[in-house]
N, C-alpha and C positions, 0 to 999 in steps of 0.2 A: 810629565816633566818636560821642560823645554830643552831643545838642543841648542848648542852654541856652534855657530858656523863662522869660520874665518874665510874671508875672500880677499885674496891678495894678487896684485898685478906684479909680474916678475919677468925679468929678461931671461934669455936662454942660459946665461951664466949666473943666475940666481940673485941678481940685484933687484931690490924692491924699493930702495930709497936713495936719494942723492940728487945732485944737480941734473944728471942726465935723464932722469925718469920722465922729463917732459916729452920725450919721444913716444911714450905710450899713447898720447893723444893722436898721433899720426895714424894709428891703426884702428881707432875706436869709432869710425864713422860707418862701420858695417851695421846695418839696421838690425840684423839678426843678433849680433853680439850685444847691441844696446838693449834689445828686447829681453835677452836672457838676463842681463843685469837688473832690469826693471822687474821682471818676474820674480827674481830672488828677493828683491826688496819688498815686493807685495806679499810674498809668502811668509815674511818674518814680522814679528810683533814689535821689536825694539832694536835699537843700535847700542852697542857697547863701544866706548872709545876712551882713550887716554887724553890728557891735556893737549898734547901736540896735535893729534889728529883733530880734536875738537876745534882748536883755534884755526887750523887750516880750513876745515870744512865750513865753519861758521862764516868765513869770509867769502866762500864760493857758493854754496848751495842756496842760501836765502835769495840770492840775486838771479838764480836760474829760473826759467819759466818753461819747463817741459814736464812730461808725466813722471819721469824718474825723480826730478827735483821736488815735484809736488809730494811724492811719497816720502822721500827722505826728510823733507821739512816737516811733514805731519807726524812722523814716527816719534814715539818716546825715545829719548836719548839719555843714556846713563854715562856720565863722564867721571872717570876715576882719576882723581887728582888730589894731592895734598896741598897744592899751591894756588890753584885757580880760585880767584875771589868770587866771581859771579859767572853765570852761564845764561846769557840773554837770548840765545837762539831758541826758537819755539820748541816747547816740550822737553827741555833739557833739565836734568837733575844732576847735581854734583854729588858723587859718592865718595866718602872718606872712609878711612879705616882699612882693615885687612881685606885686600882685593879678593883673595881666594874665598874667604867667608862670605863676603858681600855678593860675589858672583854666584856662589853656591845657593844663596837665598833666592836670587833672581831666577836661577835655573829651576828651582822648585816651585815657583809661582805658576799659576795658570796663564795661558796666553800663547802667542806665536813664538817661534824660535827667536833666538838672539843672534844678531849679525854683527860681526866685527870686520871693518875694512882695514886692510893692511896688517903688517906683522911687527908692530911696534912693541914697546915694553909690556903693555897689557896683554896682547896676544901671546907674546913669549911666555909670560907668567902663567897664563891659562893652559898653554900647551905643555909647559913643564909640569904642571900639577894635574895633568890628565883631565882637564875640564872641557877641552875642545872635542866636539863630536864629529865635526867635518872640517877639512882643510881644502878649500877651493883655490886652485892656482890657475890664473890665466897667464900662460907663458907667451910672451911676445917674441917675434922672430928677429931678434937682434942681440948682439953682445955689447954690453956697456963697458965692461972692463974695470969699472970703479963704482963705488957706492956701497951702501949697506947690503950685506949678504943676508939671505933669508934665514939661514941657520948659522949659528956661531961655531967657530972651530971647536972641536971636541964634543959638540952636541950630537946625540944619537937619538934615533926614533925608528919605529917600525910602522909603516903605513900600508893600508890596504886600499888599492885603487877600486873605486865603486862607480865612477862615471867618467866618460870622456866626451868632449864635444870639440869640433873644429869649426873655424869661421873663415870666411872668404879671404881675409887679409892676412892669413897665416897664424892667427892666434889659436892656441890650443888650450882648452880649459880641462884641467884634471881635477877630479874630486876624490879625496882620500879620507878614510876613516883612520885616525890614529889608533894603534893597538897598544894596549897596556903592557 
């Protein structure tokens, strides 16, 4: 059975999305950090994403020419959307219907682990239904003060820390296993 791994960039105050997240790029020129991200992509067999992530990534990744982009562009991509008309990005498949049922089917297939970048609606749904096997958070050393928070008010979870890494520009990567 395949594992589902979420990998999300987050500020110290828990913001993962919003206008200020462009600051994340200021810290990512650390070669070791970039290699860690590439290694994770190489170890996984496919990407899972929602429409918003797909549309953003499809504008950026196909134009990049580096080993990480080569891997992301080549990977199978499953896009969960009820509104997306077409998915032209290489190896992309639109998945409709019940997200939990469809992801459960993908999880049971042979192949490498399934990777989700970011904590959008798809990742929230999988987390809520106990389908995530690992939650990787790269915590960046700044406070944004506004933007989408990683967890919604009132949401609870128990996580077990399974790995930590630190990088030269102050990024800390924590990997958790959600506990049922």
